[in-house]
C-alpha positions as a Markdown table, in Angstrom:
| # | Residue | x | y | z |
|---|---|---|---|---|
| 1 | Met | 119.2 | 13.6 | -63.3 |
| 2 | Ile | 119.3 | 12.5 | -67.1 |
| 3 | Arg | 119.0 | 15.7 | -68.4 |
| 4 | Asn | 121.4 | 16.6 | -66.2 |
| 5 | Phe | 123.8 | 14.0 | -67.4 |
| 6 | Arg | 123.6 | 15.1 | -70.9 |
| 7 | Arg | 123.9 | 18.7 | -70.1 |
| 8 | Ile | 127.2 | 17.4 | -68.4 |
| 9 | Thr | 128.3 | 15.3 | -71.3 |
| 10 | Leu | 127.8 | 18.0 | -73.6 |
| 11 | Cys | 130.2 | 20.2 | -71.8 |
| 12 | Ala | 133.0 | 18.2 | -71.8 |
| 13 | Gly | 132.8 | 17.0 | -74.9 |
| 14 | Leu | 132.7 | 20.7 | -75.7 |
| 15 | Leu | 135.5 | 21.4 | -74.0 |
| 16 | Ile | 137.8 | 18.6 | -75.2 |
| 17 | Ala | 137.3 | 19.6 | -78.6 |
| 18 | Ser | 137.7 | 23.6 | -77.7 |
| 19 | Gly | 140.8 | 22.3 | -75.9 |
| 20 | Cys | 141.8 | 20.5 | -79.3 |
| 21 | Ala | 141.9 | 23.5 | -81.0 |
| 22 | Ser | 143.3 | 26.2 | -79.3 |
| 23 | Ala | 147.4 | 26.6 | -79.3 |
| 24 | Pro | 149.1 | 25.0 | -76.1 |
| 25 | Glu | 149.2 | 27.4 | -73.3 |
| 26 | Met | 152.2 | 29.1 | -72.4 |
| 27 | Val | 154.1 | 28.3 | -69.5 |
| 28 | Tyr | 156.4 | 30.4 | -67.6 |
| 29 | Val | 159.2 | 29.3 | -65.5 |
| 30 | Thr | 159.2 | 30.3 | -62.1 |
| 31 | Glu | 161.7 | 27.6 | -60.2 |
| 32 | Ala | 165.2 | 26.4 | -61.2 |
| 33 | Gln | 163.7 | 23.9 | -63.5 |
| 34 | Gln | 164.4 | 22.7 | -67.0 |
| 35 | Val | 164.1 | 25.8 | -69.9 |
| 36 | Thr | 162.6 | 25.1 | -73.4 |
| 37 | Thr | 165.0 | 27.1 | -75.2 |
| 38 | Met | 168.1 | 26.0 | -77.2 |
| 39 | Ala | 171.9 | 25.6 | -76.4 |
| 40 | Leu | 173.9 | 27.5 | -74.7 |
| 41 | Glu | 177.6 | 28.6 | -75.6 |
| 42 | Pro | 179.7 | 27.0 | -78.1 |
| 43 | Val | 181.6 | 23.6 | -76.4 |
| 44 | Ser | 184.8 | 22.4 | -77.0 |
| 45 | Leu | 186.4 | 18.8 | -78.0 |
| 46 | Asp | 189.9 | 18.0 | -76.7 |
| 47 | Asp | 190.9 | 14.7 | -78.0 |
| 48 | Ile | 194.3 | 14.5 | -76.2 |
| 49 | Gly | 192.9 | 11.8 | -73.7 |
| 50 | Leu | 191.6 | 10.0 | -76.7 |
| 51 | Lys | 195.1 | 10.2 | -78.3 |
| 52 | Asn | 196.8 | 8.9 | -75.4 |
| 53 | Asp | 194.5 | 5.5 | -75.1 |
| 54 | Leu | 195.1 | 5.2 | -78.6 |
| 55 | Asn | 198.4 | 5.4 | -79.0 |
| 56 | Asn | 199.5 | 3.7 | -75.6 |
| 57 | Lys | 196.8 | 1.5 | -73.9 |
| 58 | Phe | 195.1 | 0.4 | -77.1 |
| 59 | Ile | 197.5 | 0.2 | -79.6 |
| 60 | Ala | 197.2 | -3.5 | -80.2 |
| 61 | Leu | 193.6 | -3.5 | -80.8 |
| 62 | Leu | 192.6 | 0.0 | -82.6 |
| 63 | Ser | 194.8 | 2.2 | -85.0 |
| 64 | Pro | 195.6 | 5.6 | -83.4 |
| 65 | Glu | 195.4 | 6.9 | -86.9 |
| 66 | Ile | 191.1 | 6.4 | -86.2 |
| 67 | Ser | 191.0 | 9.3 | -84.0 |
| 68 | Thr | 190.4 | 12.2 | -85.9 |
| 69 | Glu | 187.2 | 9.6 | -87.8 |
| 70 | Leu | 186.2 | 9.4 | -83.9 |
| 71 | Met | 186.3 | 12.9 | -82.9 |
| 72 | Asn | 184.5 | 14.1 | -86.4 |
| 73 | Asp | 181.8 | 11.8 | -85.1 |
| 74 | Ile | 181.7 | 12.5 | -81.9 |
| 75 | Gln | 181.8 | 16.6 | -83.4 |
| 76 | Ala | 178.9 | 15.6 | -85.4 |
| 77 | Gln | 176.7 | 13.6 | -82.7 |
| 78 | Leu | 177.0 | 16.8 | -80.7 |
| 79 | Ala | 176.1 | 19.1 | -82.8 |
| 80 | Asn | 172.9 | 17.0 | -83.8 |
| 81 | Thr | 171.1 | 16.8 | -80.6 |
| 82 | Lys | 171.1 | 20.9 | -81.1 |
| 83 | Arg | 172.4 | 21.9 | -77.3 |
| 84 | Phe | 175.1 | 23.4 | -78.2 |
| 85 | Thr | 175.9 | 26.7 | -80.6 |
| 86 | Arg | 178.6 | 25.5 | -82.1 |
| 87 | Val | 180.9 | 22.6 | -81.5 |
| 88 | Leu | 184.4 | 23.5 | -81.8 |
| 89 | Met | 187.5 | 20.7 | -82.2 |
| 90 | Asn | 189.9 | 22.7 | -80.2 |
| 91 | Ala | 189.6 | 24.1 | -76.6 |
| 92 | Ser | 189.6 | 27.6 | -76.6 |
| 93 | Asp | 192.0 | 30.2 | -74.1 |
| 94 | Gln | 188.4 | 31.9 | -72.6 |
| 95 | Glu | 186.2 | 30.2 | -70.2 |
| 96 | Thr | 184.3 | 27.2 | -71.7 |
| 97 | Tyr | 183.3 | 23.5 | -71.5 |
| 98 | Ile | 185.2 | 20.7 | -72.8 |
| 99 | Ile | 184.3 | 17.3 | -74.2 |
| 100 | Glu | 186.7 | 14.3 | -73.7 |
| 101 | Pro | 186.7 | 11.4 | -75.3 |
| 102 | Arg | 187.9 | 8.6 | -73.5 |
| 103 | Ile | 188.2 | 4.3 | -74.0 |
| 104 | Glu | 187.8 | 3.0 | -70.6 |
| 105 | Ser | 188.1 | -0.7 | -72.1 |
| 106 | Leu | 188.1 | -3.2 | -75.0 |
| 107 | Ser | 187.4 | -7.2 | -74.8 |
| 108 | Phe | 187.7 | -9.9 | -77.2 |
| 109 | Phe | 186.4 | -13.6 | -76.4 |
| 110 | Glu | 185.8 | -16.9 | -78.8 |
| 111 | Ala | 183.5 | -19.4 | -77.2 |
| 112 | Pro | 182.0 | -22.2 | -79.5 |
| 113 | Leu | 178.8 | -23.0 | -80.6 |
| 114 | Asn | 177.0 | -26.1 | -79.8 |
| 115 | Met | 174.2 | -26.3 | -82.3 |
| 116 | Asp | 177.0 | -26.0 | -84.9 |
| 117 | Pro | 180.5 | -27.3 | -84.4 |
| 118 | Thr | 181.4 | -25.6 | -87.6 |
| 119 | Arg | 181.1 | -22.1 | -86.0 |
| 120 | Lys | 182.0 | -20.2 | -83.6 |
| 121 | Gln | 181.1 | -16.9 | -81.5 |
| 122 | Val | 183.5 | -13.8 | -81.8 |
| 123 | Thr | 182.4 | -10.7 | -79.1 |
| 124 | Phe | 183.5 | -7.6 | -78.8 |
| 125 | Lys | 182.9 | -5.1 | -75.6 |
| 126 | Ala | 184.0 | -2.0 | -75.4 |
| 127 | Arg | 183.4 | 0.7 | -72.8 |
| 128 | Val | 183.5 | 4.4 | -73.6 |
| 129 | Arg | 183.2 | 7.6 | -71.9 |
| 130 | Leu | 183.0 | 11.7 | -72.7 |
| 131 | Asp | 184.1 | 13.8 | -69.5 |
| 132 | Val | 182.2 | 17.0 | -69.3 |
| 133 | Lys | 185.4 | 19.5 | -67.7 |
| 134 | Phe | 184.5 | 23.4 | -67.2 |
| 135 | Met | 187.7 | 25.5 | -67.3 |
| 136 | Asn | 188.2 | 29.1 | -66.1 |
| 137 | Thr | 189.8 | 31.9 | -67.3 |
| 138 | Lys | 192.6 | 31.4 | -65.2 |
| 139 | Gly | 193.3 | 27.8 | -67.2 |
| 140 | Gln | 192.0 | 25.6 | -64.3 |
| 141 | Ile | 190.3 | 22.7 | -65.6 |
| 142 | Glu | 187.5 | 20.6 | -63.4 |
| 143 | Leu | 185.3 | 17.5 | -64.0 |
| 144 | Val | 181.4 | 18.4 | -64.3 |
| 145 | Lys | 180.5 | 14.8 | -65.5 |
| 146 | Ser | 181.1 | 12.1 | -67.5 |
| 147 | Phe | 178.5 | 10.1 | -69.6 |
| 148 | Ser | 179.5 | 6.4 | -70.0 |
| 149 | Asp | 178.7 | 3.9 | -72.6 |
| 150 | Asp | 179.0 | -0.2 | -72.8 |
| 151 | Arg | 179.0 | -1.5 | -76.3 |
| 152 | Lys | 179.0 | -5.2 | -77.3 |
| 153 | Leu | 178.8 | -6.7 | -80.7 |
| 154 | Asp | 178.8 | -10.7 | -81.6 |
| 155 | Ser | 179.3 | -12.7 | -84.6 |
| 156 | Lys | 179.5 | -15.7 | -85.7 |
| 157 | Ile | 182.0 | -16.9 | -88.0 |
| 158 | Pro | 183.6 | -20.0 | -89.4 |
| 159 | Lys | 185.5 | -21.8 | -86.7 |
| 160 | Lys | 188.7 | -22.0 | -88.7 |
| 161 | Asp | 189.1 | -18.4 | -89.8 |
| 162 | Val | 191.6 | -16.1 | -87.4 |
| 163 | Met | 190.5 | -12.8 | -86.5 |
| 164 | Asn | 193.8 | -11.4 | -86.8 |
| 165 | Phe | 194.5 | -7.3 | -85.8 |
| 166 | Glu | 192.3 | -5.4 | -89.2 |
| 167 | Arg | 189.1 | -8.0 | -88.4 |
| 168 | Lys | 189.2 | -6.9 | -85.0 |
| 169 | Gln | 189.6 | -3.7 | -85.2 |
| 170 | Glu | 186.8 | -3.4 | -87.6 |
| 171 | Phe | 184.9 | -4.9 | -84.7 |
| 172 | Phe | 186.1 | -2.6 | -81.7 |
| 173 | Lys | 186.1 | 0.5 | -84.6 |
| 174 | Arg | 182.1 | -0.1 | -84.7 |
| 175 | Ala | 181.5 | -0.6 | -81.0 |
| 176 | Val | 183.3 | 2.5 | -79.9 |
| 177 | Thr | 181.5 | 4.3 | -82.5 |
| 178 | Val | 178.3 | 3.4 | -82.0 |
| 179 | Gly | 179.2 | 3.7 | -78.2 |
| 180 | Phe | 180.4 | 7.4 | -78.3 |
| 181 | Arg | 177.4 | 8.6 | -80.6 |
| 182 | Ala | 175.3 | 6.9 | -77.9 |
| 183 | Ala | 177.1 | 9.0 | -74.8 |
| 184 | Ala | 177.0 | 12.3 | -76.6 |
| 185 | Asp | 173.7 | 11.8 | -77.1 |
| 186 | Arg | 172.6 | 11.3 | -73.7 |
| 187 | Leu | 175.1 | 14.2 | -73.1 |
| 188 | Gly | 173.3 | 16.6 | -75.4 |
| 189 | Thr | 170.0 | 15.3 | -73.8 |
| 190 | Ser | 171.5 | 16.3 | -70.3 |
| 191 | Phe | 172.6 | 19.6 | -71.0 |
| 192 | Asn | 170.1 | 21.9 | -70.2 |
| 193 | Pro | 169.7 | 25.4 | -69.5 |
| 194 | Ser | 167.7 | 26.2 | -66.3 |
| 195 | Tyr | 167.0 | 29.3 | -63.7 |
| 196 | Glu | 168.5 | 29.7 | -60.3 |
| 197 | Met | 165.9 | 31.8 | -58.4 |
| 198 | Gly | 167.4 | 34.7 | -55.8 |
| 199 | Val | 166.1 | 37.8 | -54.1 |
| 200 | Ile | 167.1 | 41.5 | -54.2 |
| 201 | Gln | 168.7 | 42.2 | -51.0 |
| 202 | Arg | 169.4 | 45.3 | -50.8 |
| 203 | Ile | 170.2 | 48.2 | -53.6 |
| 204 | Asn | 172.8 | 50.9 | -53.6 |
| 205 | Gly | 172.4 | 53.8 | -56.7 |
| 206 | Arg | 172.6 | 51.1 | -59.7 |
| 207 | Ile | 174.0 | 48.4 | -58.0 |
| 208 | Val | 171.6 | 45.8 | -56.9 |
| 209 | Tyr | 173.1 | 43.0 | -54.3 |
| 210 | Val | 171.5 | 39.8 | -55.0 |
| 211 | Gln | 171.2 | 36.8 | -52.5 |
| 212 | Ile | 171.2 | 33.4 | -54.7 |
| 213 | Asn | 173.1 | 30.2 | -54.7 |
| 214 | Thr | 176.4 | 31.0 | -57.1 |
| 215 | Ser | 177.8 | 27.1 | -57.0 |
| 216 | Lys | 176.5 | 26.6 | -60.5 |
| 217 | Leu | 176.5 | 29.7 | -61.9 |
| 218 | Arg | 180.1 | 30.4 | -61.3 |
| 219 | Lys | 180.7 | 27.9 | -64.1 |
| 220 | Val | 178.4 | 29.5 | -66.7 |
| 221 | Pro | 181.3 | 31.0 | -69.0 |
| 222 | Lys | 181.1 | 35.4 | -68.3 |
| 223 | Lys | 180.0 | 35.7 | -71.2 |
| 224 | Gln | 176.9 | 33.3 | -71.1 |
| 225 | Gln | 175.6 | 34.8 | -67.4 |
| 226 | Ala | 172.1 | 36.2 | -67.9 |
| 227 | Ile | 170.9 | 37.6 | -64.8 |
| 228 | Glu | 167.4 | 39.1 | -64.7 |
| 229 | Val | 165.3 | 41.0 | -62.1 |
| 230 | Ile | 161.5 | 39.9 | -63.3 |
| 231 | Asp | 157.8 | 40.4 | -61.2 |
| 232 | Asp | 155.3 | 37.8 | -60.1 |
| 233 | Asn | 154.2 | 36.9 | -63.8 |
| 234 | Asn | 157.9 | 36.9 | -64.8 |
| 235 | Asn | 158.2 | 40.0 | -67.1 |
| 236 | Val | 161.8 | 41.4 | -67.0 |
| 237 | Leu | 162.0 | 44.4 | -65.3 |
| 238 | Ala | 166.0 | 44.8 | -65.7 |
| 239 | Ser | 169.0 | 43.3 | -66.3 |
| 240 | Leu | 172.2 | 43.1 | -64.5 |
| 241 | Gly | 175.8 | 43.7 | -65.8 |
| 242 | Glu | 179.0 | 43.8 | -64.4 |
| 243 | Leu | 178.7 | 41.3 | -61.9 |
| 244 | Gln | 180.8 | 40.5 | -58.9 |
| 245 | Ile | 180.1 | 37.0 | -57.6 |
| 246 | Glu | 180.7 | 36.2 | -54.6 |
| 247 | Asp | 179.9 | 33.2 | -51.9 |
| 248 | Gly | 176.1 | 33.0 | -51.9 |
| 249 | Ser | 175.4 | 36.6 | -53.4 |
| 250 | Val | 176.1 | 38.3 | -56.8 |
| 251 | Ser | 176.5 | 42.6 | -57.2 |
| 252 | Gly | 175.8 | 44.2 | -60.3 |
| 253 | Arg | 174.6 | 47.3 | -62.1 |
| 254 | Phe | 170.6 | 47.1 | -63.0 |
| 255 | Phe | 169.8 | 48.4 | -66.6 |
| 256 | Glu | 165.8 | 48.5 | -65.9 |
| 257 | Lys | 163.5 | 48.0 | -68.7 |
| 258 | Gly | 160.8 | 50.6 | -69.9 |
| 259 | Gly | 161.6 | 52.5 | -66.6 |
| 260 | Ala | 160.4 | 49.7 | -64.5 |
| 261 | Ser | 160.7 | 50.5 | -60.7 |
| 262 | Ile | 163.1 | 48.2 | -59.0 |
| 263 | Lys | 163.0 | 47.4 | -55.4 |
| 264 | Glu | 164.4 | 45.5 | -52.7 |
| 265 | Gly | 162.1 | 41.8 | -51.9 |
| 266 | Gln | 162.0 | 41.5 | -56.0 |
| 267 | Lys | 163.2 | 38.1 | -57.5 |
| 268 | Val | 166.2 | 37.6 | -59.6 |
| 269 | Arg | 166.6 | 35.0 | -62.0 |
| 270 | Ala | 170.3 | 33.8 | -63.3 |
| 271 | Arg | 170.8 | 31.1 | -66.2 |
| 272 | Ile | 172.8 | 28.3 | -65.1 |
| 273 | Asn | 173.8 | 24.9 | -67.2 |
| 274 | Ala | 172.2 | 22.0 | -65.0 |
| 275 | Met | 173.7 | 18.8 | -65.7 |
| 276 | Leu | 170.1 | 16.7 | -65.3 |
| 277 | Leu | 171.0 | 13.3 | -63.6 |
| 278 | Asp | 170.1 | 10.3 | -65.5 |
């Protein structure tokens, strides 16, 4: 018994050592799940809503001139998430995703400090959000998801100090900037390429008819749509082009790779953009 236990212990030790030295096992995607490839299509930033907020709703608390600085900061933060090939400042005239920053609320209040009658506490609150929208070729825009962030800044100042516009703006600007950065980071983390799986229903000459959930596929810009026929080991047998997307089905001309055989019942995967839930 003791000898067998030593053998088992030695084998376990060897397995652990071997596992540490070997490369990570390659994992293939077989279902609609997160893919670890980097970023998808370019994304566009739209400042119309932000400018409207600053010029109207919050003009007494923030200067409209800071919109450019805020947009540049959001653009840099989105680029840092590495989820988009490019972050453009203006929306294009093609199918694309649009990110629109908005300021929902700003508030400020003062409170006395019981432990220090010579000072008071000032509190600044900001709630911001980033709306992710999809624009199709007809210019129609649909809200996909919003990412909000609440920020609170506290500071203790002399009781006699007056919080004028300039000082308030400094605090509000800081709260809004940090809030947008946090929202941008969560947006990038949630914006993932994924696969939707389908199956070949029938083949007519060079045209393949695929049964697949198209609700998310419709929201992928045409030039980013990638649909492939795969075998049980996830090897790509063919790609589909000239796509026609209907409700629950896709048809397209197939282009086989390496003379692979394409037949009914084979699996198909379509890359989609999945907004993971918070």
